[in-house]
C-alpha positions as CSV (number, residue, x, y, z in Angstrom):
1,X,127.9,79.0,21.1
2,X,127.8,76.9,18.0
3,X,125.6,74.2,16.5
4,X,126.2,71.4,13.9
5,X,123.8,71.0,11.1
6,X,122.7,67.6,9.8
7,X,123.0,67.3,6.1
8,X,122.4,64.2,3.9
9,X,125.3,63.1,1.8
10,X,124.8,62.2,-1.9
11,X,125.4,58.6,-1.3
12,X,123.0,56.1,0.3
13,X,123.6,53.1,2.5
14,X,123.2,49.5,1.3
15,X,119.6,49.6,2.6
16,X,118.7,52.7,0.7
17,X,118.9,55.2,3.6
18,X,120.7,58.5,3.1
19,X,124.0,58.8,4.8
20,X,124.3,61.8,7.2
21,X,127.3,64.0,7.7
22,X,127.7,66.1,10.8
23,X,128.9,69.5,9.5
24,X,130.3,72.1,11.8
25,X,129.0,75.6,11.2
26,X,130.9,77.4,14.0
27,X,134.0,77.4,16.0
28,X,134.8,74.2,18.0
29,X,136.8,72.9,20.9
30,X,136.8,69.3,22.3
31,X,133.4,68.8,24.1
32,X,130.5,66.5,24.3
33,X,127.5,66.6,22.0
34,X,123.8,66.1,22.5
35,X,121.8,64.4,19.7
36,X,118.1,63.9,19.3
37,X,117.3,61.0,17.0
38,X,114.9,58.3,16.0
39,X,115.7,54.6,15.9
40,X,113.1,53.3,13.5
41,X,112.3,49.6,13.6
42,X,109.2,47.6,14.5
43,X,111.5,45.1,16.3
44,X,112.5,47.7,18.9
45,X,111.2,46.7,22.4
46,X,107.7,47.8,23.4
47,X,106.8,49.1,19.9
48,X,104.2,46.4,19.6
49,X,102.6,47.7,22.8
50,X,102.5,51.3,21.5
51,X,101.1,50.1,18.2
52,X,98.3,48.0,19.7
53,X,97.2,50.8,22.1
54,X,97.8,53.6,19.5
55,X,99.7,55.5,22.1
56,X,103.2,56.6,23.1
57,X,105.2,55.2,26.1
58,X,107.6,57.5,28.0
59,X,110.7,55.8,29.2
60,X,111.3,57.2,32.7
61,X,114.4,55.4,33.7
62,X,116.6,52.3,32.8
63,X,117.2,50.0,35.8
64,X,120.5,48.2,36.3
65,X,120.3,44.8,37.9
66,X,122.3,41.7,38.6
67,X,120.8,39.7,35.6
68,X,121.9,40.1,32.0
69,X,118.3,41.1,31.0
70,X,117.9,44.9,31.1
71,X,114.8,46.5,32.8
72,X,113.2,49.9,32.4
73,X,110.4,51.9,33.9
74,X,107.9,53.6,31.5
75,X,104.7,55.5,31.9
76,X,101.6,55.9,29.7
77,X,98.6,58.2,29.9
78,X,95.0,57.8,29.0
79,X,95.3,54.0,28.6
80,X,93.1,51.4,30.4
81,X,95.4,49.4,32.7
82,X,93.8,46.1,31.7
83,X,94.4,46.8,28.0
84,X,98.0,47.9,28.7
85,X,98.8,44.7,30.6
86,X,97.2,42.6,27.9
87,X,99.4,44.3,25.3
88,X,102.5,43.7,27.5
89,X,101.6,40.0,27.8
90,X,101.5,39.7,24.0
91,X,104.8,41.6,23.3
92,X,107.6,39.1,22.7
93,X,110.2,41.6,23.8
94,X,108.8,41.6,27.4
95,X,110.0,38.9,29.8
96,X,108.1,40.1,32.8
97,X,106.4,43.3,34.1
98,X,105.0,44.7,37.3
99,X,102.7,47.7,37.9
100,X,104.1,50.6,39.9
101,X,101.1,52.8,39.4
102,X,98.0,51.7,37.6
103,X,95.3,54.2,36.6
104,X,93.7,55.5,33.4
105,X,95.2,59.0,34.1
106,X,98.7,57.6,34.2
107,X,100.2,54.1,34.6
108,X,103.8,53.3,35.3
109,X,105.3,49.9,34.8
110,X,108.6,48.2,35.3
111,X,109.5,45.7,32.6
112,X,112.3,43.3,32.0
113,X,113.2,43.0,28.4
114,X,114.4,40.0,26.3
115,X,118.1,40.5,25.4
116,X,117.3,39.6,21.7
117,X,115.5,42.9,21.4
118,X,118.0,45.3,23.0
119,X,121.0,45.2,20.7
120,X,120.8,48.9,19.9
121,X,120.3,49.7,23.6
122,X,123.5,47.8,24.4
123,X,125.3,49.5,21.6
124,X,124.3,52.9,23.1
125,X,125.2,52.3,26.7
126,X,128.4,50.5,26.0
127,X,129.7,53.8,24.6
128,X,130.4,57.0,26.7
129,X,126.8,58.2,26.7
130,X,124.2,59.7,29.0
131,X,120.7,58.8,27.7
132,X,118.5,61.8,28.6
133,X,115.1,60.6,27.6
134,X,113.2,58.2,25.3
135,X,109.8,57.9,23.8
136,X,108.4,54.6,22.4
137,X,106.1,54.8,19.3
138,X,104.8,52.1,17.0
139,X,107.6,52.9,14.5
140,X,110.5,52.9,17.0
141,X,112.2,55.0,19.7
142,X,112.7,58.8,19.8
143,X,115.9,59.3,21.9
144,X,117.8,62.2,23.4
145,X,121.4,61.3,24.3
146,X,124.6,63.0,25.3
147,X,127.7,61.5,23.7
148,X,131.2,62.1,25.1
149,X,132.4,63.1,21.7
150,X,131.5,63.1,18.0
151,X,133.4,59.8,17.5
152,X,131.1,57.9,19.8
153,X,128.1,59.4,18.1
154,X,129.3,58.4,14.6
155,X,130.2,54.9,15.8
156,X,126.7,54.5,17.1
157,X,125.2,55.8,13.9
158,X,127.4,53.3,11.9
159,X,126.3,50.5,14.2
160,X,122.6,51.3,13.4
161,X,123.2,51.5,9.7
162,X,124.8,48.1,9.7
163,X,121.8,46.6,11.4
164,X,118.1,46.5,10.7
165,X,117.5,49.8,12.6
166,X,117.3,53.1,10.8
167,X,119.1,56.0,12.5
168,X,117.3,59.3,11.8
169,X,118.9,62.3,13.4
170,X,116.9,65.5,14.2
171,X,119.1,67.8,16.3
172,X,122.7,68.0,17.2
173,X,124.4,70.6,19.4
174,X,127.5,71.1,21.5
175,X,127.1,71.3,25.3
176,X,129.7,74.0,26.1
177,X,128.7,77.6,25.6
178,X,130.3,80.9,26.5
179,X,129.5,84.6,26.4
180,X,126.1,85.5,27.8
181,X,124.6,82.0,27.5
182,X,125.0,81.5,31.3
183,X,126.4,78.0,30.8
184,X,123.2,76.7,29.1
185,X,123.2,74.1,26.4
186,X,121.2,74.8,23.3
187,X,118.4,72.3,24.3
188,X,118.3,73.8,27.8
189,X,118.0,77.3,26.5
190,X,115.3,76.2,24.0
191,X,113.3,74.5,26.7
192,X,113.5,77.4,29.1
193,X,112.4,79.9,26.5
194,X,109.5,77.7,25.4
195,X,108.4,77.2,29.0
196,X,108.5,81.0,29.6
197,X,106.6,81.7,26.4
198,X,103.9,79.2,27.0
199,X,103.3,80.2,30.7
200,X,104.9,77.1,32.3
201,X,106.3,79.3,35.1
202,X,103.2,81.4,35.7
203,X,100.8,81.0,38.7
204,X,98.5,79.4,37.9
205,X,100.4,77.4,35.4
206,X,99.2,77.9,31.8
207,X,101.1,75.0,30.2
208,X,102.5,71.7,31.3
209,X,105.3,69.3,30.2
210,X,103.0,67.7,27.6
211,X,102.5,71.1,25.9
212,X,106.3,71.7,25.9
213,X,106.9,68.2,24.6
214,X,104.6,68.8,21.7
215,X,106.3,72.0,20.7
216,X,109.9,70.8,21.1
217,X,109.3,67.2,19.8
218,X,111.0,65.6,22.8
219,X,109.8,63.4,25.7
220,X,108.4,65.0,28.8
221,X,111.2,63.4,30.8
222,X,113.8,65.0,28.6
223,X,112.0,68.4,28.8
224,X,111.9,68.1,32.6
225,X,115.6,67.3,32.7
226,X,116.5,70.3,30.6
227,X,114.4,72.6,32.7
228,X,116.0,71.4,35.9
229,X,119.5,71.5,34.6
230,X,119.0,74.8,32.8
231,X,117.5,76.4,35.9
232,X,120.5,75.1,38.0
233,X,122.9,76.6,35.4
234,X,121.1,80.0,35.4
235,X,121.3,80.1,39.2
236,X,125.0,79.1,39.2
237,X,125.9,81.7,36.6
238,X,123.8,84.6,38.1
239,X,122.8,84.9,41.7
240,X,125.0,82.1,43.0
241,X,128.1,83.6,41.4
242,X,127.8,86.7,43.5
243,X,128.3,84.6,46.6
244,X,131.5,83.0,45.5
């Protein structure tokens, strides 16, 4: 197993942001990478909604349709549905929306976004990527994405730096592991260990995805995905391997 560290270069971009270099600290082969990063800009879609309600929106999925305007499904907790819909009506990035579930405990909405506000999203999906989770805040988006290779990641970073969006990386790791890691990626291993430590697997459950999200600084959807995929890898490399 090996991980890359994120280190700022001495130089800065034209907008005053530090340039980041992805520095290898272990042995490498050609493989994909997972990066957790922030896209900081008040012009990112739905940020105005998060700011007005003083909350965070969890992006559950991105929906492909026949129109050029992208759609996504997000969820919010502890927010009055009427206040949420009022904020959506006032957000210029939202073309239309519909409630899938509407309650104070948790609301889920499908929204269609104006193409003028999704340039970075287009830049991301046009490359060889797998978006694993996203969280919308008043300052921007926190995203976890798997890139096919380092070149795609660096190209996306450069595209952000040439726009009005600040790319701020937090974690970067390779997806292929050997030895006694049981096929787990670093984020999967981290999520499983945190879940075990906090009592996520105990009966009755002592922690939920929100608790894990707070510790790991990732969205609940991303944590859920890591736990599912990590559990599948553990089974495949342990009890399932004896049946092959």
